[in-house]
N, C-alpha and C positions, 0 to 999 in steps of 0.2 A: 502559444497553445491555446486552444479554444477550450472556454469552460467545460463542457460537456465531456472532451478528452481527458481534461485536467482530473474531473471528479471521476471518471471511470478509473483512472492511474493511481489516485489517492484512495478511493475506496478498495481497490484490490490490495494496495499495500498494508492500510488498516486491518484488513482481514488476515492478511499473513502475519502481521504483528500481535493481534489477538490470539489466534492458534499458535505462535511460537511462546508467547506469554502462557498459555493455558499448558503447553508441553513442558516447559523448562522445571518442572521440579520444585521449584521454591513455593513458600508460602505467599501467595498472589493472588489476590482478587481481581480480576477483570471485569468490568462492566462496559459493555457499548451502550454508548446513548445518543439519542437524535440528532442528526446533522453531521456525523462523521466524527464524533467525538468518542475516545476509549478514556474511562477512566481506571487508573490501576491502583491499589491500595494495597500496600505492604503490611505485613504483620504487626508492625510497631505502630500503625495507625497514619503513618505519613502516605503522601498520593503523588500521583504522576498523571498529568493530563497529556494524551495525544489527540491531536485534532487535524482535521484537514482545513486549512484555510483558503477558500476559492479565489477572493480578490487579488491575495497576493501569489496565488498558484504555488503555495507551499504547503508542507506538513509541520505543524508547531509542536514544540515539546514543553510542557511546563515540569520541571522537576524541583525537586528540594534545592538543588545548587543553581538554577537559574532557568533561564527560558531561551529556546533554540529553536531555530527555522532552517527548515530542507527544502531545497528546490531538486527536482529530477534533473539530472544531467550525466548523459552518455549512461542509461541504464542503472543509475543508484541513483540516491537522496542523499544530497551534499548539504552539509550546514554552511550557512552564508557566510558567516564569518571566518571560520577558518578551515574549510573544505572539508571537515570530516565526514564520514559516513554514518549515516542513520542508524544502521544496525547494530555498530561497534561501538557508537556512543550511546545508544537505549542499554546496551549489555553493561557497559560503565555506569552510568546511571543508576539503573536498576539495582546492581550489585553494591553501589554506594548507599542507596535508601535502605536495602534491605538487609545490610550489614553482613552478606554472604554472597559468594559467587553466582551470578545470574548468567546463566548461557544461552542466548537466542540465535536460533538456526533458521536463517531465511532460506523456505523452500523456494524453489524457481519452477 
């Protein structure tokens, strides 16, 4: 995939993620940073970083429980380790860090 096509795809996904966290109802602060980075801070002070990694053509997630890399595959972003889907994993990771259920709905 060309770099420009990947950047457009990743930026659109990051915007959807930002909007979903804003709408989830949990006590979470989300701050977009330059270069395709989202910094999510939970009420307990822990953070999750979600960013575009153009060289690898992946979206990376750094959470308290570890780091995860996702590649676009057949209309979804899939974990490079276990094929887990980005949105399901984000909800699980955010719920774990927040100490409450966080439901993220991906708009299409």
